[in-house]
N, C-alpha and C positions, 0 to 999 in steps of 0.2 A: 210612258213608263216614268218613275221617279228617278231622280238624279242619282241615288245609291243603287238603283236597279239597272242601270247602263252596263254595257260591256266596258271592261277596265283592262288596261295593259298592266303587267306585273313586269318590275325591274328585278333583277337577280336578288338584290338586298331584301326585297319583300319576301319572294319565295324561300329564301335562306332563313328567314326568320321564322317560318313554319317548320322547316326542315330541323333547326337548331333550337327551337323553342326560345326565341329571342324576344325582347320587347317589341311589341306590335303584332305579335302574333293572331290576335284576336280581330284586329281589324282586317288583316289579310285574309283569315278563314272565311270572314263575312261575305267575301268576294270571290271566292275560287270558283263557284259555279258559272260566274258570269265573266271570267276573264281568260287571257291568254298572255303568252310570252312570244316575241320574235324569236327566231332561230338562234341568233347569236347570244341572246339572253341565256337561252337553254344550255348553249355551250358553257357559258360561265357558270351556270348553277352545277351542271354535271361535273364539271372539274373541280369546282371547290368541294362539292360532296366528296368525290372520289379521294381528294387530298386528306380528308378527314378520316378515311378507312373505307375499304370496300373497292369496287371496280366501277367503271363507268357505266357498265350494264346494269349492275345492281342500283345505282343512282338513277338511272332512267326509269327502272320498274317502280322506284319508290315514288318518283314524279309522276308517273302514270296513275298510281295508287290514288294520288290527290285528286286525280281528275283534270288536272292543269292542261290546257290545249296550248298549242304552239303553231305559229304561223311563219311561212317563209315569207322573204322580202320581195318586193317588185322593184323595177328599174327605178321608179321616182322615189321611193323610200330609201333605196340604197345610195341615191345621187344626194338626197337631203342629209342622210346619216353621215356621208363622207363630208359634206360641208361642216356639219356640225362637229365632226371629230377634229377637224383642222381648226376651227374657231375655238373650241372649248377645251383641247386638250391640256393646255396649261392650267385649266380649272380641276383637272383630276377625272375628265370625262373619257371613259375608255370606248371601245369600238362598241361593247354591248349596250352601254348607257346611250350612246349616240343614235344607235339603232332603235332603242325604245323612244327615245324622245322624237326621233323622225316620224316613227310610226304613229305616235300619239298626234302628232302635228297634222299629218297627212290624214288621218281617219277621225280627227276631232274626237279623240277618247281621252278619258282621264286616265293617269297612269299613277300606280302605288310604288312608292318607295320609302327606303329609309335613307337615302343620300340628301341630306339637306341642302349642299351646294347647288341642286337642281334649280331650287326655288330662287337662287340669287343669279342665274344665267340671263334674265331679262326676257325670257320667251313667254309668249301668251300661251300658256299651257294649263291645263287643270292638273297640277302636280299634287298629289294627296301625300302627305308624309305619314308614316305608319307609326312614329314616335317622335 
């Protein structure tokens, strides 16, 4: 399987680029069929969509319409995410961000994000900026 056909993780900023038609939307759309987001990332996506209008249930239905899958965390991912949250919170890393980074590391997956500061954390991950 080619690098671009691999399963990818989505950060909230990547999915929200699709929802709100922000720069980088084309790059994200090209990977929706192969990707998923960790559950805490989906919480962030749903809450941000609902803040812009509508309900959380309406936001969930919209996300399901994209075909985006979500996955729960296992104990090892949760532990690593907690470590990342403690280490990188001062760098603007949220709980959802830390979860996404931890899942990417634990499963050796590339992650799509619009958050440029991720590339400066010094982690050996395949972080793909959408813009």
